[in-house]
C-alpha positions as CSV (number, residue, x, y, z in Angstrom):
1,X,-23.6,-11.3,-6.0
2,X,-20.4,-9.3,-5.1
3,X,-18.6,-7.0,-7.6
4,X,-15.1,-8.5,-7.1
5,X,-14.8,-12.0,-8.5
6,X,-12.1,-14.1,-6.6
7,X,-11.7,-17.6,-7.7
8,X,-9.1,-20.3,-6.8
9,X,-6.6,-21.5,-9.2
10,X,-4.2,-23.4,-7.0
11,X,-4.0,-23.9,-3.1
12,X,-1.7,-25.8,-0.9
13,X,-2.0,-25.5,2.9
14,X,-2.5,-21.8,3.5
15,X,-0.7,-20.5,0.4
16,X,-2.8,-20.0,-2.7
17,X,-3.0,-18.6,-6.3
18,X,-6.2,-16.9,-6.9
19,X,-7.6,-14.8,-9.9
20,X,-9.2,-11.5,-9.1
21,X,-11.5,-9.8,-11.7
22,X,-12.8,-6.3,-11.0
23,X,-14.0,-3.6,-13.4
24,X,-12.8,-5.5,-16.5
25,X,-9.3,-6.1,-15.2
26,X,-8.1,-9.6,-14.2
27,X,-4.9,-10.4,-12.3
28,X,-3.5,-13.3,-10.4
29,X,-2.5,-13.1,-6.8
30,X,-0.3,-12.9,-4.9
31,X,0.3,-9.4,-6.0
32,X,2.5,-6.5,-5.0
33,X,1.2,-3.0,-5.4
34,X,3.6,-0.1,-6.1
35,X,2.9,3.0,-4.0
36,X,2.3,6.2,-6.0
37,X,1.5,8.4,-3.0
38,X,0.6,11.5,-4.8
39,X,-0.6,9.9,-8.1
40,X,2.9,9.3,-9.2
41,X,6.2,7.6,-8.4
42,X,8.7,10.3,-8.5
43,X,10.8,10.2,-11.7
44,X,9.1,7.2,-13.1
45,X,6.8,6.9,-16.0
46,X,4.2,4.4,-15.0
47,X,3.7,3.0,-18.5
48,X,7.1,1.2,-18.3
49,X,5.7,-1.1,-15.5
50,X,3.5,-2.6,-18.2
51,X,6.1,-2.6,-21.0
52,X,8.2,-5.8,-21.4
53,X,11.1,-3.8,-22.6
54,X,11.6,-2.3,-19.1
55,X,10.3,-5.0,-16.7
56,X,11.5,-8.6,-16.5
57,X,10.4,-10.5,-19.6
58,X,8.9,-13.3,-17.6
59,X,6.7,-11.3,-15.2
60,X,3.1,-10.1,-15.8
61,X,2.7,-6.4,-16.3
62,X,1.7,-4.6,-13.2
63,X,-2.0,-3.9,-13.0
64,X,-2.7,-2.8,-9.5
65,X,-1.3,0.3,-7.7
66,X,-2.0,2.2,-4.6
67,X,-2.6,5.9,-4.2
68,X,-2.9,7.9,-0.9
69,X,-6.3,9.4,-0.2
70,X,-5.1,11.8,2.4
71,X,-2.5,13.5,0.2
72,X,-4.8,13.6,-3.0
73,X,-7.7,14.9,-0.9
74,X,-5.5,17.9,0.2
75,X,-3.7,18.3,-3.1
76,X,-5.0,18.6,-5.9
77,X,-8.4,18.0,-4.1
78,X,-11.2,15.6,-4.7
79,X,-13.2,18.1,-6.8
80,X,-10.4,18.4,-9.4
81,X,-9.9,14.5,-9.6
82,X,-13.8,14.0,-9.9
83,X,-14.1,16.7,-12.6
84,X,-11.3,14.8,-14.5
85,X,-13.8,11.7,-14.5
86,X,-11.8,10.1,-11.7
87,X,-8.3,9.2,-10.9
88,X,-7.9,6.7,-13.8
89,X,-8.5,9.6,-16.3
90,X,-6.6,12.1,-14.2
91,X,-3.5,10.1,-14.3
92,X,-4.2,8.1,-17.6
93,X,-4.3,4.7,-15.9
94,X,-7.5,3.5,-17.6
95,X,-6.5,-0.3,-17.8
96,X,-5.2,-0.5,-14.3
97,X,-6.9,-1.1,-10.9
98,X,-6.3,1.6,-8.3
99,X,-6.6,1.1,-4.6
100,X,-6.8,4.1,-2.3
101,X,-5.6,3.4,1.3
102,X,-7.3,4.5,4.5
103,X,-6.4,7.8,6.2
104,X,-5.8,6.1,9.5
105,X,-2.2,6.0,9.4
106,X,-1.9,9.7,8.2
107,X,-4.2,10.7,11.1
108,X,-1.8,8.9,13.4
109,X,1.2,10.6,11.9
110,X,-0.5,14.0,12.4
111,X,-1.0,13.1,16.0
112,X,2.8,12.5,16.2
113,X,3.5,15.8,14.5
114,X,1.2,17.9,16.7
115,X,4.0,20.5,16.6
116,X,5.2,23.5,14.7
117,X,5.4,22.7,10.9
118,X,7.7,24.7,8.8
119,X,8.6,24.7,5.1
120,X,9.7,27.4,2.6
121,X,6.2,28.9,2.3
122,X,4.3,28.1,5.5
123,X,4.7,28.1,9.3
124,X,1.9,26.8,11.3
125,X,0.8,24.4,14.0
126,X,-0.2,20.9,13.0
127,X,-2.7,19.2,15.2
128,X,-5.2,16.4,15.3
129,X,-8.2,15.6,17.5
130,X,-10.0,12.2,17.6
131,X,-13.7,12.1,18.5
132,X,-16.7,9.8,17.9
133,X,-17.7,12.0,14.9
134,X,-14.4,11.4,13.2
135,X,-11.0,13.2,13.0
136,X,-10.4,17.0,12.9
137,X,-7.1,18.1,11.8
138,X,-5.1,20.8,10.1
139,X,-3.3,20.4,6.8
140,X,0.5,20.0,7.0
141,X,0.6,22.0,3.7
142,X,-1.3,25.3,4.7
143,X,-2.8,24.8,8.1
144,X,-6.3,24.7,6.8
145,X,-8.9,22.9,9.0
146,X,-10.6,19.7,7.9
147,X,-12.7,16.8,9.3
148,X,-12.6,13.2,8.3
149,X,-15.6,11.0,9.1
150,X,-16.3,7.3,8.1
151,X,-18.9,8.6,5.7
152,X,-17.0,11.3,3.9
153,X,-13.9,9.2,3.6
154,X,-16.0,6.8,1.6
155,X,-17.5,9.7,-0.4
156,X,-14.0,11.1,-1.3
157,X,-12.7,7.8,-2.5
158,X,-15.8,7.3,-4.6
159,X,-15.3,10.8,-6.1
160,X,-11.8,9.5,-7.1
161,X,-13.5,6.6,-8.8
162,X,-11.1,4.2,-6.9
163,X,-11.5,0.6,-7.6
164,X,-10.7,-0.7,-4.1
165,X,-11.2,1.5,-1.1
166,X,-10.4,1.3,2.6
167,X,-12.4,2.4,5.7
168,X,-11.3,5.0,8.0
169,X,-9.9,3.5,11.2
170,X,-7.8,4.3,14.3
171,X,-4.1,3.5,14.4
172,X,-3.3,3.5,18.1
173,X,0.2,4.8,18.9
174,X,2.7,2.1,19.9
175,X,3.0,3.5,23.4
176,X,-0.7,3.2,24.0
177,X,-1.8,1.0,26.9
178,X,-4.1,-1.9,26.4
179,X,-7.1,0.0,27.9
180,X,-6.6,2.9,25.3
181,X,-6.4,0.4,22.5
182,X,-9.6,-1.3,23.5
183,X,-11.3,2.0,23.3
184,X,-9.9,2.5,19.9
185,X,-11.1,-1.0,18.8
186,X,-14.7,-0.1,19.8
187,X,-14.5,3.2,17.9
188,X,-13.1,1.7,14.8
189,X,-15.7,-1.1,14.8
190,X,-18.4,1.6,15.2
191,X,-16.8,3.6,12.2
192,X,-16.6,0.6,10.1
193,X,-20.3,-0.2,10.6
194,X,-21.1,3.5,9.8
195,X,-18.8,3.4,6.8
196,X,-20.4,0.2,5.4
197,X,-24.0,1.2,6.0
198,X,-23.3,4.4,4.2
199,X,-21.5,2.7,1.3
200,X,-24.1,-0.1,0.8
201,X,-27.0,2.3,1.0
202,X,-25.4,5.0,-1.4
203,X,-23.1,3.1,-3.6
204,X,-24.4,-0.4,-3.7
205,X,-24.8,-0.5,-7.5
206,X,-21.5,1.4,-8.2
207,X,-18.3,-0.2,-9.4
208,X,-16.3,0.3,-6.2
209,X,-15.4,-2.1,-3.3
210,X,-14.6,-1.4,0.2
211,X,-12.3,-3.3,2.6
212,X,-12.4,-3.3,6.4
213,X,-9.0,-3.3,8.3
214,X,-8.0,-5.4,11.2
215,X,-5.6,-3.4,13.5
216,X,-4.3,-3.4,17.1
217,X,-0.6,-3.7,17.1
218,X,0.9,-7.1,18.5
219,X,-2.1,-7.9,20.9
220,X,-3.2,-11.1,19.4
221,X,-6.3,-11.4,21.5
222,X,-7.4,-8.0,20.2
223,X,-6.6,-9.0,16.7
224,X,-8.8,-12.1,17.1
225,X,-11.7,-9.8,18.4
226,X,-11.3,-7.4,15.5
227,X,-11.0,-10.0,12.9
228,X,-14.1,-11.8,14.2
229,X,-16.1,-8.5,14.1
230,X,-14.9,-7.0,10.9
231,X,-15.1,-10.2,8.9
232,X,-19.0,-9.6,8.5
233,X,-18.1,-6.6,6.3
234,X,-15.6,-8.5,4.1
235,X,-17.9,-8.9,1.2
236,X,-15.1,-8.4,-1.3
237,X,-11.9,-8.5,0.8
238,X,-10.2,-7.6,4.1
239,X,-7.0,-6.0,5.2
240,X,-4.5,-6.5,8.1
241,X,-3.1,-3.1,9.0
242,X,-0.6,-1.6,11.5
243,X,2.2,-4.0,10.9
244,X,5.8,-3.2,9.9
245,X,5.9,0.0,11.6
246,X,8.4,-0.2,14.4
247,X,8.0,-3.7,15.7
248,X,10.5,-6.5,15.0
249,X,10.5,-8.9,12.1
250,X,9.5,-11.7,14.6
251,X,6.5,-9.7,15.9
252,X,5.4,-9.0,12.3
253,X,5.4,-12.7,11.5
254,X,3.6,-13.5,14.7
255,X,0.8,-11.1,13.9
256,X,0.5,-12.4,10.3
257,X,0.5,-16.0,11.3
258,X,-2.1,-15.4,14.0
259,X,-4.4,-13.1,12.1
260,X,-4.5,-14.4,8.4
261,X,-6.3,-17.7,9.3
262,X,-9.0,-15.7,11.2
263,X,-10.1,-13.9,8.0
264,X,-12.6,-15.3,5.4
265,X,-10.9,-17.9,3.3
266,X,-12.8,-17.0,0.2
267,X,-12.0,-13.3,0.0
268,X,-8.7,-11.5,-0.8
269,X,-6.5,-10.8,2.1
270,X,-4.5,-7.6,1.9
271,X,-1.3,-7.1,4.2
272,X,-0.8,-3.4,4.3
273,X,2.6,-1.7,4.5
274,X,4.7,-5.0,4.0
275,X,7.1,-5.2,1.1
276,X,10.6,-6.7,1.8
277,X,11.4,-9.9,-0.3
278,X,11.3,-12.0,3.0
279,X,8.2,-10.5,4.3
280,X,6.4,-11.1,0.9
281,X,7.3,-14.9,1.0
282,X,6.3,-15.3,4.6
283,X,3.0,-13.6,4.0
284,X,2.4,-15.7,1.0
285,X,2.9,-18.9,2.8
286,X,0.4,-17.8,5.4
287,X,-2.4,-17.0,2.9
288,X,-1.8,-13.3,2.1
289,X,-2.8,-12.3,-1.4
290,X,-2.1,-8.5,-1.7
291,X,0.9,-6.4,-0.5
292,X,1.9,-2.8,-0.7
293,X,4.9,-0.9,0.7
294,X,7.0,2.2,0.1
295,X,10.2,0.2,0.9
296,X,11.1,-0.4,-2.7
297,X,11.0,3.4,-3.5
298,X,12.2,4.7,-0.1
299,X,15.3,2.5,-0.2
300,X,15.9,3.5,-3.9
301,X,15.7,7.1,-2.9
302,X,18.6,6.5,-0.6
303,X,20.6,4.6,-3.2
304,X,19.7,1.1,-1.9
305,X,18.8,-1.7,-4.3
306,X,17.5,-5.2,-3.8
307,X,19.7,-8.1,-4.8
308,X,19.7,-11.9,-4.5
309,X,22.5,-11.8,-1.8
310,X,21.8,-8.6,0.2
311,X,20.7,-5.0,-0.3
312,X,23.3,-3.0,-2.3
313,X,24.2,0.5,-1.1
314,X,25.2,2.1,-4.3
315,X,26.9,5.0,-2.9
316,X,29.7,2.8,-1.3
317,X,33.0,3.7,-2.9
318,X,33.8,0.1,-4.1
319,X,31.0,0.3,-6.6
320,X,32.8,3.2,-8.5
321,X,34.6,0.6,-10.5
322,X,32.1,-2.3,-10.4
323,X,30.7,-2.7,-14.0
324,X,28.5,-5.6,-13.1
325,X,24.6,-5.1,-12.9
326,X,22.7,-4.9,-9.6
327,X,21.6,-8.5,-9.9
328,X,23.2,-10.9,-12.4
329,X,19.9,-12.7,-13.2
330,X,17.7,-9.7,-13.4
331,X,16.3,-8.8,-16.7
332,X,14.8,-5.3,-15.8
333,X,15.8,-2.3,-17.9
334,X,18.2,-1.1,-15.2
335,X,20.2,-4.4,-14.9
336,X,20.1,-5.0,-18.7
337,X,21.6,-1.6,-19.5
338,X,23.5,-0.2,-16.6
339,X,26.3,-1.1,-14.1
340,X,26.8,-0.4,-10.5
341,X,29.5,1.9,-11.4
342,X,27.2,4.1,-13.6
343,X,24.5,4.1,-10.9
344,X,27.1,5.0,-8.3
345,X,28.2,7.9,-10.5
346,X,24.7,9.2,-11.0
347,X,24.0,9.2,-7.2
348,X,27.3,10.8,-6.3
349,X,26.6,13.6,-8.8
350,X,22.9,13.8,-7.6
351,X,21.6,13.2,-11.1
352,X,17.9,12.3,-10.7
353,X,17.9,9.6,-13.3
354,X,19.2,7.3,-10.6
355,X,15.7,7.5,-8.8
356,X,13.9,6.0,-11.8
357,X,16.5,3.4,-12.5
358,X,16.8,2.1,-8.9
359,X,13.1,2.4,-8.2
360,X,12.3,0.4,-11.3
361,X,14.8,-2.3,-10.4
362,X,13.4,-2.6,-6.9
363,X,9.8,-2.8,-7.9
364,X,10.5,-5.2,-10.7
365,X,12.6,-7.3,-8.3
366,X,9.7,-7.8,-5.9
367,X,7.4,-8.7,-8.6
368,X,9.8,-11.3,-10.0
369,X,9.8,-12.8,-6.5
370,X,6.1,-13.3,-6.8
371,X,6.3,-14.6,-10.3
372,X,9.1,-17.2,-9.4
373,X,6.9,-18.3,-6.5
374,X,3.9,-18.9,-8.6
375,X,5.9,-21.0,-11.0
376,X,7.3,-23.2,-8.4
377,X,4.0,-23.5,-6.5
């Protein structure tokens, strides 16, 4: 008997509406997870994502969010979070489900950095070294040395008391040749076995669940090989990773359409790092249940908001006298109370309130798309 209960409510072709129950929290898929990288979304009090006064009145309160294990491990540190009785208590998210992502992408990013790192307080070399044991690297914050292994990545996420955890994997750089990628596949598969052997032996009776991740860029034959191998570990769910990085929209869709049917049909399927309105709808139609992406907040940080016609760049001068909301049929707090002209003023004056207002709209907008789809399904 698995810890995560996942049962069908409706299904038509590949698209489906399912119900997930884990650790006393029940939600319906498809679901979009806001990303709170360092246990927060800058400038946004997370309680408003469950308050009907602030979110669109016809959508369900958000119950599942994503945090970044790599950054929280470095600061404030897993001991501080563990001593607070886990990340739910640390951030006061007791009635939410929290997913912590794998460190594979951050490890890849360090490999890209592999250069002099400078900020106001530090100046040091950032480097990463991959081996069968795991990944050795230096912190981008202070240059301290660390090692991630398949086993201690599981231990750290368990110290966080995450609800859904991801295994450590290898994200091959885009310029890697196929021979290198095949080596990375074999390593990731060995790491996955080590991670699950450790997890099932040490934490089998615990409340947490662990997902494997299917990687390997746009090589569909390698995606097939990886999906076939990793599905044996998908007791509670499985993820598709390393899409929506630099490849075209067409290639993203090709990977999703090819990979999703290869995954177990009776388990949640999680598409990592995908979160534009059109990508969500495409993924849903191909049997994806869970999504996350920083796009909603990243665009908001640059003054870009989702709308029903096109993305709105609030800093454009013609919005200075546009007194209409971001989207006419959106009932989020931002659209219900503020105009494009006011948001344009806030951004031009660098008033940080615009972060919260635009981010709130973008997150609610994506969830509204999912709710509208469920009603029409």
